[in-house]
TISEDREN-141879 format. One line per field, with one value per residue: residue in three letters; x, y, z of N, C-alpha, C, CB in turn. Coordinates in nm, 4 decimals. Glycine has a CB too. Layout:
code	(ALA;...) $
n.u	(X;...) $
n.v	(Y;...) $
n.w	(Z;...) $
ca.u	(X;...) $
ca.v	(Y;...) $
ca.w	(Z;...) $
c.u	(X;...) $
c.v	(Y;...) $
c.w	(Z;...) $
cb.u	(X;...) $
cb.v	(Y;...) $
cb.w	(Z;...) $
***
This chain:
code	(MET;THR;ASN;PRO;LEU;HIS;THR;PRO;ALA;GLU;ILE;VAL;GLN;ALA;GLN;LEU;ASP;ALA;TYR;ASN;ALA;ARG;ASP;ALA;ALA;ARG;PHE;VAL;ALA;CYS;TYR;ALA;ASN;ASP;VAL;VAL;VAL;ALA;GLU;LEU;SER;SER;GLY;GLN;ILE;ARG;TYR;GLU;GLY;ILE;ASP;ALA;PHE;ARG;GLU;GLY;TYR;ALA;ALA;GLN;PHE;THR;ARG;TRP;PRO;ASN;GLN;ARG;VAL;ARG;LEU;MET;GLN;ARG;GLN;ILE;ALA;GLY;ASP;ILE;VAL;LEU;ASP;THR;GLU;PHE;VAL;THR;GLY;VAL;PRO;ASP;ARG;PRO;ASP;THR;HIS;VAL;VAL;ALA;ILE;TYR;ARG;VAL;ARG;GLU;GLY;LEU;ILE;ASP;ARG;VAL;TRP;PHE;SER;SER;ARG;PHE) $
n.u	(-0.7389;-0.9740;-1.0716;-1.3756;-1.4537;-1.4746;-1.3418;-0.9923;-0.9698;-1.1283;-1.0269;-0.7821;-0.8639;-0.9526;-0.7699;-0.6109;-0.8028;-0.8025;-0.5039;-0.4969;-0.6615;-0.5470;-0.5775;-0.4906;-0.5740;-0.7415;-0.6377;-0.4368;-0.5557;-0.6655;-0.4407;-0.2791;-0.1345;0.1290;0.2181;0.4414;0.6587;0.8212;1.0709;1.0520;1.2275;1.4784;1.4365;1.4706;1.3289;1.1194;0.9248;0.8237;0.5835;0.3292;0.3317;0.5480;0.5203;0.2449;0.3868;0.5905;0.4366;0.2296;0.4330;0.5152;0.2770;0.2390;0.4971;0.4403;0.2166;0.0775;0.0654;-0.0303;-0.2162;-0.2692;-0.4652;-0.4037;-0.4025;-0.5042;-0.4408;-0.5836;-0.5262;-0.6539;-0.5518;-0.3448;-0.3079;-0.2382;-0.1291;-0.0763;0.0563;0.0237;0.2127;0.1997;0.2961;0.5032;0.7663;1.0538;1.0645;1.0087;0.6919;0.5850;0.5395;0.4404;0.4896;0.2866;0.2581;-0.0001;-0.0737;-0.3499;-0.4559;-0.7028;-0.8671;-0.7114;-0.4172;-0.1381;0.1235;0.3366;0.5123;0.6579;0.7868;0.9219;1.1038;1.0287) $
n.v	(-0.7554;-0.7765;-0.6591;-0.4885;-0.5355;-0.7809;-0.9184;-0.9966;-0.8042;-0.6149;-0.4734;-0.4065;-0.2037;-0.0493;0.0785;0.1420;0.4021;0.5482;0.5984;0.7567;0.9994;1.0894;0.9948;0.9544;0.7916;0.6181;0.4834;0.3552;0.1957;-0.0396;-0.2127;-0.4752;-0.5215;-0.6120;-0.5425;-0.5527;-0.3930;-0.4323;-0.4362;-0.5897;-0.6925;-0.7028;-0.7136;-0.5924;-0.4570;-0.1856;-0.0854;-0.1986;-0.3215;-0.1578;0.1037;0.2182;0.1967;0.3973;0.5963;0.6554;0.6680;0.9120;1.0986;1.0885;1.1208;1.4048;1.5029;1.4512;1.5924;1.5750;1.3403;1.0515;0.7291;0.5627;0.2690;-0.0036;-0.2491;-0.5262;-0.8503;-1.1404;-1.3855;-1.6259;-1.4759;-1.3308;-1.0217;-0.8589;-0.5870;-0.3741;-0.0699;0.2771;0.5414;0.8988;1.2165;1.3018;1.5004;1.5987;1.3346;1.1229;1.0202;0.6656;0.3260;0.0894;-0.2287;-0.3863;-0.6254;-0.7467;-0.8853;-1.0243;-1.1119;-1.2620;-1.0299;-0.8146;-0.6088;-0.7667;-0.7885;-0.6528;-0.6079;-0.4537;-0.3153;-0.1164;0.1450;0.4501) $
n.w	(1.5684;1.2811;0.9810;0.8695;0.6076;0.3511;0.1308;-0.0114;-0.2025;-0.1849;0.0413;-0.0192;-0.2595;-0.0622;0.0839;-0.1146;-0.2236;-0.0068;0.0418;-0.2129;-0.1261;0.0913;0.3183;0.5960;0.8170;0.7752;0.5494;0.7052;0.8823;0.7199;0.7541;0.9287;1.2520;1.2508;1.0418;0.7343;0.5111;0.2276;-0.0267;-0.3431;-0.5082;-0.3710;-0.1141;0.1257;0.4074;0.4403;0.6058;0.9307;1.1270;1.2810;1.3632;1.2650;1.0321;1.0027;1.0765;0.8891;0.6035;0.6752;0.7028;0.4086;0.3079;0.3573;0.2512;-0.0101;-0.1447;-0.3752;-0.4869;-0.6610;-0.6994;-0.9652;-1.0519;-1.2607;-1.3443;-1.1775;-1.0168;-0.8687;-0.6280;-0.4070;-0.1086;-0.1915;-0.3475;-0.6533;-0.7789;-1.0358;-1.0715;-1.1665;-1.0910;-0.9858;-0.9438;-0.7561;-0.6538;-0.8547;-0.9497;-1.2231;-1.3574;-1.2797;-1.3316;-1.1060;-0.9235;-0.6806;-0.4326;-0.2295;0.0922;0.2380;0.5395;0.7643;0.7426;0.6967;0.5440;0.5548;0.4771;0.2226;-0.0823;-0.2886;-0.6122;-0.6879;-0.5345;-0.3711) $
ca.u	(-0.8286;-1.0260;-1.1264;-1.5384;-1.4459;-1.4810;-1.2634;-0.8867;-0.9662;-1.2030;-0.9387;-0.6611;-0.9617;-1.0046;-0.6491;-0.5871;-0.8905;-0.7581;-0.4038;-0.5417;-0.7344;-0.4459;-0.6559;-0.3623;-0.6125;-0.8329;-0.5396;-0.3459;-0.6942;-0.6640;-0.3299;-0.2210;-0.0519;0.2402;0.2408;0.5892;0.6412;0.9412;1.1226;1.0313;1.3706;1.5910;1.4064;1.4867;1.1969;1.0733;0.8545;0.7923;0.5051;0.2017;0.3656;0.6510;0.4102;0.1638;0.4801;0.6130;0.3033;0.2245;0.5306;0.5095;0.1499;0.2799;0.6167;0.4344;0.0572;0.0020;0.1270;-0.1401;-0.1655;-0.3891;-0.4514;-0.3276;-0.4249;-0.5075;-0.4928;-0.6260;-0.5167;-0.6856;-0.5124;-0.2615;-0.3772;-0.0925;-0.1475;0.0151;-0.0302;0.1022;0.2348;0.2117;0.2885;0.6349;0.8187;1.1435;1.0793;0.9194;0.5747;0.6203;0.4674;0.4710;0.4230;0.2315;0.1628;-0.0579;-0.1179;-0.4357;-0.4785;-0.7732;-0.9253;-0.5943;-0.3011;-0.0121;0.2732;0.3307;0.6080;0.6775;0.8830;1.0282;1.1044;0.9891) $
ca.v	(-0.6716;-0.7579;-0.5201;-0.5375;-0.5752;-0.8717;-0.9805;-0.9276;-0.7174;-0.4808;-0.4264;-0.3785;-0.1037;0.0787;0.1178;0.2578;0.4951;0.6082;0.6458;0.8978;1.0694;1.1205;0.9774;0.8323;0.6942;0.5316;0.3891;0.2465;0.0779;-0.1292;-0.2758;-0.5353;-0.4252;-0.6528;-0.4867;-0.5396;-0.3662;-0.4604;-0.4359;-0.6895;-0.7308;-0.6908;-0.8471;-0.5042;-0.3744;-0.0379;-0.0525;-0.3289;-0.2813;-0.0653;0.2481;0.2401;0.2408;0.5096;0.7479;0.6812;0.7149;1.0498;1.1610;1.0947;1.2385;1.5376;1.5608;1.4572;1.6276;1.5663;1.1855;0.9554;0.5769;0.4966;0.1118;-0.0276;-0.3750;-0.6128;-1.0134;-1.2002;-1.5492;-1.6203;-1.3699;-1.2112;-0.9209;-0.8100;-0.4512;-0.2926;0.0897;0.3901;0.6711;1.0192;1.3247;1.2869;1.5993;1.5456;1.1917;1.0727;0.9095;0.5403;0.1929;-0.0646;-0.3471;-0.4103;-0.7471;-0.7550;-1.0538;-1.0303;-1.1720;-1.2112;-0.9230;-0.6918;-0.6166;-0.7743;-0.8116;-0.5990;-0.5725;-0.3446;-0.3373;0.0393;0.2509;0.6088) $
ca.w	(1.4879;1.1483;0.8798;0.8214;0.4326;0.3005;0.0206;-0.0166;-0.3204;-0.1488;0.1369;-0.0971;-0.3115;0.0136;0.1242;-0.2295;-0.2239;0.1153;0.0082;-0.2821;-0.0534;0.1611;0.4701;0.6338;0.9530;0.6791;0.5030;0.8243;0.8980;0.6581;0.7730;1.0655;1.3556;1.2203;0.8599;0.6906;0.3831;0.1564;-0.1677;-0.4334;-0.5792;-0.2497;0.0066;0.1758;0.4782;0.4492;0.7224;0.9994;1.2603;1.2514;1.4288;1.1860;0.8954;0.9908;1.0697;0.7228;0.5354;0.7298;0.6315;0.2974;0.2575;0.3736;0.1810;-0.1556;-0.1151;-0.4709;-0.5216;-0.6525;-0.7439;-1.0154;-1.0948;-1.4260;-1.3608;-1.0870;-1.0433;-0.7645;-0.6114;-0.2615;-0.0165;-0.2353;-0.4502;-0.7319;-0.8466;-1.1168;-1.0383;-1.2062;-0.9714;-1.0448;-0.8554;-0.7012;-0.7255;-0.9306;-1.0274;-1.3343;-1.3181;-1.3127;-1.2925;-0.9956;-0.9128;-0.5785;-0.4012;-0.0986;0.1348;0.3323;0.6436;0.8502;0.6891;0.6997;0.4565;0.6946;0.3781;0.0875;-0.1659;-0.4259;-0.7088;-0.6978;-0.4146;-0.3910) $
c.u	(-0.8472;-1.0740;-1.2885;-1.5441;-1.4089;-1.3664;-1.1118;-0.8887;-1.0280;-1.1036;-0.8299;-0.7568;-0.9263;-0.8620;-0.6205;-0.6695;-0.8203;-0.6174;-0.4554;-0.5821;-0.6549;-0.5025;-0.5570;-0.4411;-0.6836;-0.7525;-0.4756;-0.4650;-0.6841;-0.5191;-0.3340;-0.1201;0.0962;0.2913;0.4117;0.5530;0.8058;0.9531;1.0940;1.1892;1.5028;1.5547;1.4036;1.3630;1.2091;1.0105;0.8174;0.6973;0.4341;0.2370;0.4922;0.6042;0.3455;0.2752;0.5214;0.5310;0.2564;0.3064;0.5415;0.3767;0.2142;0.3966;0.5768;0.2577;0.0082;0.0537;-0.0209;-0.1251;-0.2906;-0.3828;-0.4652;-0.4176;-0.4469;-0.5382;-0.5208;-0.6062;-0.5271;-0.6569;-0.4163;-0.3765;-0.2191;-0.1681;-0.0513;-0.0621;0.0985;0.0901;0.2579;0.2398;0.3874;0.7350;0.9643;1.1916;1.0004;0.7906;0.6404;0.5019;0.5173;0.4270;0.3566;0.1956;0.1184;-0.0874;-0.2128;-0.4513;-0.6274;-0.8505;-0.8505;-0.4721;-0.1950;0.1425;0.2249;0.4490;0.5955;0.8035;0.9809;0.9989;1.0892;1.0857) $
c.v	(-0.7088;-0.6517;-0.5671;-0.5861;-0.7030;-0.9690;-0.9077;-0.8223;-0.5843;-0.3961;-0.3385;-0.2043;0.0064;0.1265;0.2341;0.3844;0.5698;0.6374;0.7767;1.0049;1.1256;1.1352;0.8810;0.7454;0.5956;0.4463;0.2809;0.1568;-0.0189;-0.2679;-0.3412;-0.4544;-0.5083;-0.6327;-0.5223;-0.5537;-0.3724;-0.4494;-0.5405;-0.7737;-0.7629;-0.7673;-0.7070;-0.4063;-0.2178;-0.0276;-0.1950;-0.2531;-0.1582;0.0965;0.2744;0.2684;0.3360;0.6116;0.7438;0.7323;0.8586;1.1147;1.1984;1.1728;1.3593;1.5830;1.5552;1.4917;1.5987;1.4215;1.0985;0.8580;0.5748;0.3349;0.0828;-0.1630;-0.4606;-0.7423;-1.0558;-1.3319;-1.5656;-1.5329;-1.3361;-1.1184;-0.8484;-0.7249;-0.4293;-0.1547;0.1823;0.5288;0.8138;1.1483;1.3772;1.3848;1.5313;1.4176;1.1850;0.9873;0.7548;0.4284;0.1362;-0.1276;-0.3657;-0.5298;-0.7328;-0.8713;-0.9892;-1.1260;-1.1464;-1.0706;-0.7759;-0.7108;-0.6467;-0.7889;-0.7232;-0.5575;-0.4868;-0.3389;-0.2365;0.0891;0.4028;0.6975) $
c.w	(1.3269;1.1129;0.8244;0.6564;0.4169;0.2415;0.0324;-0.0975;-0.2610;-0.0541;0.0823;-0.2124;-0.1883;0.0558;-0.0097;-0.2493;-0.0751;0.0782;-0.0948;-0.2212;0.0229;0.2899;0.5376;0.7669;0.8406;0.6293;0.6088;0.8628;0.8488;0.6636;0.9166;1.1416;1.3066;1.0907;0.8540;0.5380;0.3015;0.0088;-0.2126;-0.4295;-0.4473;-0.1370;0.1120;0.2499;0.4665;0.5608;0.7581;1.1309;1.2240;1.3014;1.3329;1.0473;0.9146;1.0101;0.9432;0.6508;0.5666;0.6682;0.4758;0.2281;0.2877;0.3057;0.0268;-0.1515;-0.2617;-0.5615;-0.5486;-0.7042;-0.8478;-1.1030;-1.2427;-1.4560;-1.2197;-1.0730;-0.8778;-0.7224;-0.4438;-0.1892;-0.0665;-0.3594;-0.5499;-0.8118;-0.9582;-1.1039;-1.1028;-1.1082;-1.0011;-0.9072;-0.7406;-0.7529;-0.7707;-0.9269;-1.1365;-1.2941;-1.3624;-1.3121;-1.1962;-0.9920;-0.7541;-0.5263;-0.2475;-0.0618;0.2197;0.4270;0.7817;0.8775;0.6666;0.6388;0.5691;0.6143;0.2771;0.0321;-0.2799;-0.5142;-0.7165;-0.5579;-0.4457;-0.2931) $
cb.u	(-0.7735;-1.1080;-0.9973;-1.6611;-1.3348;-1.5492;-1.3432;-0.7963;-1.0521;-1.3553;-0.8835;-0.6008;-1.1415;-1.1217;-0.5379;-0.6006;-1.0591;-0.7753;-0.3162;-0.6386;-0.8261;-0.3751;-0.8324;-0.1715;-0.7378;-0.9056;-0.4310;-0.2676;-0.8210;-0.6888;-0.2190;-0.1513;-0.1077;0.2413;0.2010;0.7079;0.5596;0.9742;1.2534;0.9808;1.4230;1.6124;1.5713;1.5533;1.1855;0.9856;0.7311;0.9559;0.6031;0.0553;0.4071;0.7396;0.3019;0.0378;0.6227;0.6314;0.1874;0.2473;0.6212;0.5301;-0.0132;0.2970;0.7605;0.4972;0.0183;0.0074;0.2352;-0.2444;-0.1606;-0.4470;-0.5643;-0.1095;-0.3140;-0.5541;-0.3434;-0.7261;-0.3475;-0.6473;-0.4930;-0.0893;-0.4869;0.0150;-0.1302;0.0376;-0.0710;0.0568;0.3567;0.0623;0.1854;0.6824;0.8241;1.2263;1.0425;1.0055;0.4087;0.7264;0.4612;0.4748;0.5294;0.1559;0.2442;-0.1618;0.0077;-0.5253;-0.3470;-0.7089;-1.0307;-0.5507;-0.2720;-0.0395;0.3197;0.2479;0.6508;0.6720;0.8270;0.9747;1.2383;0.8136) $
cb.v	(-0.5285;-0.8312;-0.4934;-0.3841;-0.4916;-0.8346;-0.9525;-0.9953;-0.7813;-0.5125;-0.5358;-0.5815;-0.1659;0.0499;-0.0238;0.1971;0.4315;0.5166;0.5317;0.8879;1.0126;1.2290;0.9011;0.9268;0.7738;0.6000;0.4719;0.3362;0.1020;-0.0528;-0.1830;-0.6678;-0.4385;-0.7616;-0.2554;-0.6652;-0.2165;-0.5805;-0.4163;-0.6180;-0.5705;-0.5430;-1.0152;-0.4639;-0.4083;0.0137;0.0538;-0.4300;-0.2532;-0.1313;0.2486;0.1324;0.1505;0.5170;0.7690;0.5793;0.6209;1.0687;1.0922;0.9723;1.2366;1.5612;1.4729;1.2919;1.8079;1.7084;1.1051;0.9857;0.4286;0.6094;0.0229;-0.0679;-0.4207;-0.5761;-1.1376;-1.1853;-1.6229;-1.7019;-1.3910;-1.2831;-0.7680;-0.9307;-0.3360;-0.3505;0.1378;0.4213;0.6477;1.0372;1.3017;1.1539;1.7394;1.6078;1.0689;0.9860;0.9454;0.5069;0.0960;-0.0891;-0.4617;-0.3547;-0.9012;-0.6868;-1.1827;-1.0207;-1.1477;-1.2309;-0.9110;-0.6554;-0.4744;-0.9556;-0.9885;-0.4959;-0.6682;-0.1949;-0.3534;0.1857;0.2394;0.6396) $
cb.w	(1.5007;1.1189;0.7060;0.8387;0.3389;0.2395;-0.1365;-0.0415;-0.4535;-0.0649;0.2053;-0.2174;-0.3244;0.1547;0.1441;-0.3572;-0.2282;0.2465;-0.0457;-0.3595;0.0029;0.1123;0.4656;0.7044;1.1094;0.5655;0.4461;0.9942;0.8485;0.5457;0.7499;1.0393;1.5642;1.2478;0.8201;0.7577;0.3796;0.1862;-0.1920;-0.5888;-0.6937;-0.1940;0.0451;0.0914;0.6511;0.3426;0.7038;1.0533;1.3953;1.3469;1.6191;1.1930;0.8519;1.0947;1.1730;0.6482;0.5785;0.8619;0.6578;0.2694;0.3462;0.4991;0.2149;-0.2455;-0.0560;-0.5424;-0.3622;-0.6905;-0.6014;-1.1119;-1.0243;-1.4310;-1.4416;-1.0302;-1.1340;-0.7675;-0.6818;-0.2009;0.1144;-0.3180;-0.3324;-0.8271;-0.7462;-1.2799;-0.8181;-1.3531;-0.8882;-1.1421;-0.8025;-0.7258;-0.6371;-0.9238;-0.9463;-1.4258;-1.4200;-1.2222;-1.3850;-0.8840;-0.9539;-0.5821;-0.4272;-0.0819;0.2229;0.2875;0.6836;0.9191;0.7672;0.8348;0.3613;0.8213;0.3059;0.0792;-0.2022;-0.3767;-0.8284;-0.8365;-0.3395;-0.3454) $
***
């Protein structure tokens, strides 16, 4: 399945908007069935496959309803979108900058690497 959005930047922005709206269905719709989310520095996989991804983010949206991400900077290189994001609203954790690298294939995000774990 491909996303009707046309550019990697549009797809990444759509998922960021859905994330901040806490709209799990719209958020997950931006990702490929074989999505893999990993830690950038360790390579540790956080989620693999759309079912684990959906379940994990639905739980996160419930656990941290006030969490939001503000885009600080975006760089685009072909199918790669590199965002510097500022994350707020996680109880008992300081607000923090995170680097997120998204790879878009066939109109959907299929890989994500984060510089920090929540």
